[in-house]
C-alpha positions, 0 to 999 in steps of 0.5 A: 570603291564605288559599287556598280549600279546595274541597271534596272531590267525587265528580262522578258519585257521586250522578247516576250511582247516580240515573241506575242506579236509575231505568234499573233500575227501567225495566228491572224495568217493562218486563222484567215486561210483556215477562215477560222474567226473564232482563232482569228478574235484570240490572234488579233487580241495577242498581237494587240497585246504584244506590240504595245507591251514591247513598245512601251517595255523599251520606253522604260528602259530609255527613261531609265537610262536617261534619269541613271545619266541625270544622276550621274551628271548631278553627282560629277 
């Protein structure tokens, strides 16, 4: 019997990055409306950290899937 190989996944990588990006975007809009420049800096930083986090996590998942396919082709 072959055991099922579970895919290695980051459980909160993509959703966490998307949530951080959305919160940062909403924070940017609200801080511009309220003319609160200090919170604008924090919201912009959150936005700039969240978007690449989601993208890098998706790239890692794609790479792991491709590596798994290559390993499966070699064993067959």
